[in-house]
C-alpha positions in Angstrom: 9.4 -14.9 -3.5 9.0 -16.7 -0.2 12.3 -15.4 1.1 11.8 -11.9 -0.2 11.0 -9.3 2.5 7.8 -7.3 2.5 8.6 -3.7 1.4 7.0 -1.0 3.6 7.1 2.7 3.0 6.6 4.6 6.3 5.8 8.3 6.0 5.9 10.7 9.0 7.0 14.2 9.5 8.5 13.4 12.9 12.0 11.9 12.6 11.7 10.2 16.0 8.8 8.2 14.6 10.7 7.2 11.5 13.6 6.0 13.7 11.3 4.1 16.0 9.5 2.4 13.1 12.8 1.5 11.4 14.2 0.1 14.7 11.1 -2.0 15.4 10.7 -3.5 11.9 13.9 -3.3 9.9 14.9 -6.8 10.6 11.6 -8.4 9.6 10.8 -6.1 6.7 12.5 -4.0 4.1 11.7 -0.5 5.5 11.8 2.7 3.5 11.1 6.0 5.2 10.1 9.5 4.1 9.7 12.7 6.1 7.0 14.1 3.7 4.4 13.0 1.2 6.5 14.6 -1.6 9.6 12.6 -0.6 7.5 9.4 -0.4 6.2 10.0 -3.9 9.8 10.2 -5.2 10.6 6.9 -3.5 7.5 5.3 -5.1 8.8 6.3 -8.5 12.0 4.4 -7.9 11.0 1.4 -5.8 8.1 -1.1 -5.7 6.4 -1.1 -2.4 3.9 -3.5 -0.9 2.5 -1.5 2.0 2.4 2.3 2.7 1.9 3.5 6.2 1.4 7.2 6.6 0.8 9.6 9.4 -2.3 11.8 8.9 -1.1 15.1 10.5 1.8 16.4 8.4 2.6 19.9 7.1 2.1 20.7 3.4 0.3 17.4 2.6 -1.9 15.4 5.0 -1.8 11.6 5.0 -5.1 11.5 3.1 -3.9 13.9 0.5 -0.7 11.9 0.1 -2.8 8.6 -0.3 -5.0 10.3 -2.9 -1.9 11.1 -4.9 -0.6 7.6 -4.5 -3.8 5.9 -5.9 -3.6 8.1 -9.0 -0.4 6.3 -10.0 0.1 3.3 -7.7 -3.0 1.1 -7.1 -1.2 -2.0 -5.8 0.3 -1.0 -2.4 -1.9 -1.5 0.6 -2.5 1.7 2.5 -2.6 2.2 6.3 -3.3 5.5 8.0 -2.0 6.5 11.4 -3.2 9.4 13.4 -2.6 10.6 16.9 -5.8 12.5 17.1 -9.4 11.3 17.4 -10.0 12.9 14.0 -13.0 11.0 12.6 -13.2 13.3 9.6 -9.7 12.2 8.5 -10.5 8.6 9.0 -13.6 8.9 6.8 -11.7 10.8 4.2 -8.9 8.1 4.3 -11.4 5.4 3.7 -13.3 7.2 1.0 -10.6 9.2 -0.8 -7.3 7.3 0.1 -8.9 3.9 -0.1 -7.1 2.7 3.0 -6.8 -0.9 4.1 -6.7 -0.1 7.8 -6.6 2.8 10.3 -4.6 2.8 13.5 -4.2 5.4 16.2 -0.9 6.8 17.4 1.2 6.1 19.3 1.1 2.7 17.5 1.4 -0.6 19.3 4.2 -2.7 17.7 2.3 -6.0 17.9 -0.9 -4.5 16.5 0.9 -2.7 13.7 2.8 -5.9 12.9 -0.4 -7.9 12.7 -1.9 -5.2 10.5 1.1 -5.3 8.2 0.8 -9.1 7.8 -3.0 -8.9 7.1 -2.4 -6.1 4.6 0.3 -8.1 2.8 -2.0 -11.1 2.7 -4.6 -8.9 1.0 -1.9 -7.6 -1.3 -1.0 -11.2 -2.4 -4.7 -12.0 -2.9 -5.1 -9.0 -5.2 -2.0 -10.0 -7.1 -3.3 -13.6 -7.6 -6.6 -12.3 -8.8 -4.9 -10.0 -11.3 -2.8 -12.9 -12.5 -5.8 -15.2 -12.9 -7.7 -12.5 -14.8 -4.8 -12.1 -17.2 -4.7 -15.8 -17.8 -8.4 -15.9 -18.3 -8.1 -13.1 -20.8 -5.4 -15.0 -22.8 -7.6 -18.1 -22.8 -10.6 -16.2 -23.9 -8.5 -14.6 -26.8 -7.3 -18.1 -27.8 -10.9 -19.5 -27.8 -12.2 -16.6 -29.9 -9.3 -17.1 -32.4 -10.1 -20.8 -32.6 -13.8 -20.1 -33.1 -13.1 -17.6 -35.9 -10.8 -20.2 -37.6 -13.6 -22.7 -37.5 -16.1 -20.3 -38.9 -13.8 -19.3 -41.7 -13.0 -22.9 -42.8 
């Protein structure tokens, strides 16, 4: 997996932002884009994603509303919220309801966003390792219980 690119889903209702993001990051990462929360949810059904970056201010579904829908089905992707407004309410909602990893203001700074993506992916990998270790622990525990029962029966 070392040579596999990090998959990012970028959601924004402004096409220029989608193009800018893709232009900035497509070489380093596998970039998927969606112009709405609904379109992004369809992409998530078809492709595994490591990191979701979404704008807050979008028609029909805000970034927080989108992230709330995401966590109903997809707990693994790390979530990052972008907003161009000093909207503290949205940030608080994003943290509480959308369980975001990080918040950045728009217009985003390419270097800052890149560092955030790398930190988010590192956290994603830690979560995956923990999940894997818990599964192995569960299997070992089941085996021990089985062996103990065998001993008690004999």
